[in-house]
N, C-alpha and C positions, 0 to 999 in steps of 0.2 A: 406375241411369239409363244409357241407351244413349248412345254418343258418335259423332258424325258429324264427320269431318274434311273441311273445305272443300278444293276444287280449283279450279283456274283454269277459268273459262268458256271452253270451245272449241266450235266448231261440231260437231266430232265427238262429244264426250262429252254435248252437250246435245241431239243429233239425236232421240233417242227422245221428247223432251218438247216440242221446238219449234225455233225458229230463233234464231240469234244474229245481231243486227242491229249491224253495225260496218262499217268501211271497210278491212278487211284485203284486201290484194292490190290489183291494178290495177283502175281503174274499168271498168265495162262500156263506157262511151263518154264522150267529152267533149262538153259542151254550153255554151251561153253564150259563144260565140266562143272556145271552147277553155279557159276560165278556170274551169270547174266540172266536176269528175268525178262522173258519176252512176253510183251503185251500184244497179243497177235490180232491182226486184221481189224484195226480199230476204226476205219473209215470206209464209207461206201463211195469209192472212186468211180466216176462215170465220165467218159470221154466222148460219147456220142458216136454216130456213124462218121466214119472218115477222120477221126481224130485219134491222137495218141497221147500218152502220158509224156509230160515234159517236166523237168525240174529247173526252175529259174531262181535267181537270188534277187531280192528286192531290198533296197536301202531307201527307206522312207524318213522324211523329216519328222521329228517328234511334234506332237500337238499337246495341248492342255485342256483341262476342264475348268470352266465350262467350255463346251465345244459346240460350235455353230454347225448344224446339219442342214445342208440345203439340197443335197442331191444323193440319191442311191443308184446302184447299178446292179445288173444281173447278167449272168452268162447262160444263155439258153441252150448251148451246145455241150456244156461239161461243168463238173464239179471244180472246186478251187480250195486247196488246203493250204493253210498258213502255219508255218512251223517256226516259231521264233528261235533265233540263234543266240538269245540271251535269256536271262531269268527275269527280265522286266515285264511287268504287265502291259497289256495293250487293250484298247477300246474295240469292241465288236458291236456293230449295229446291224440288225436284220429286221425285215418286215415281211408280213405275210403277203401273198398275191391276192388282190381283190379284182377279179375280172381284167387281168392284164396290167394293173397299176399297183404300186405298193400300198398296203394298208398302214396302220399305225406302227411306227418303228419301235423296236425294243433296243436297249443298250445294255451290254454285258462288259464286265471288267474280268479279264482273265486273272488267274493266280499264277505265280511263277511256275514255269514248266508246262503250261497249258498251250495247246494249239488248237486250231479248229479246221473242220472240213466243211465248206458250204456246199450243200447239194445243188445239183443242176438247177438253173432257173430261179434260184432264191435272191430276192432283192436284199442288198446289203450296202453298208457304207464302204467308203474306201479304207485303205490300210492306215490305221490310226495308232501308231505307237505313242506311248506317253513319256518315254525317256530315250535318250540316244545311247547307243546307235540303234536305229530302227531297222535292224538287219533280220530278214526272214528268208527261209527256204520256202518256195511256193511250188506245189505240185498242181499242174492244171492242164487243161487241153491245148494241144498244139495241132492246128489244122488250118485248112485254106478258107473255111466259111466264116462269115462274120460271127462273133461270139460275145458282143457287148451291147447291152441296151442301157440307157441312162434315163433317169426320171428326176426332174428338178421340181421341188415342192413349191407351190405358190407362196407359201410363208415358211421360213426356216424354223427349225426346232432348236432349242437349246438343251444340251445334254449335261447334266450335272451329277456329281458324286452322290 
């Protein structure tokens, strides 16, 4: 079984796969009488032709490390943003595309207050909270065309801290 070691989620490390959503650094501007920092336009949202943005709520069962990774998926028609509704970290798995199939997966651990936006067509693991409740707001494509492809690995990976 192949082993993947987690790494901290940083904008630089995650850039090939999507956007890190957090409040790192100074806000772009202050609003609401100077009492609210706005971190403006932090994600490249893409809903493809014939799609529209939707906000859904996901409640996922918590998982634990070590974690068995046997499948990844991607959404060819649109991006997908995961915004945790708690301060708990979660596991993010992403893989580069290699001629229509996923390459070697990488595993990231979020810090409290971080979310992610997976760019359109990026191979990724399923939603993997590490503590209950696994409650997330998800902004993704709503449309009539198929938007899910799955890839099952011939041999699973073990993700460790």
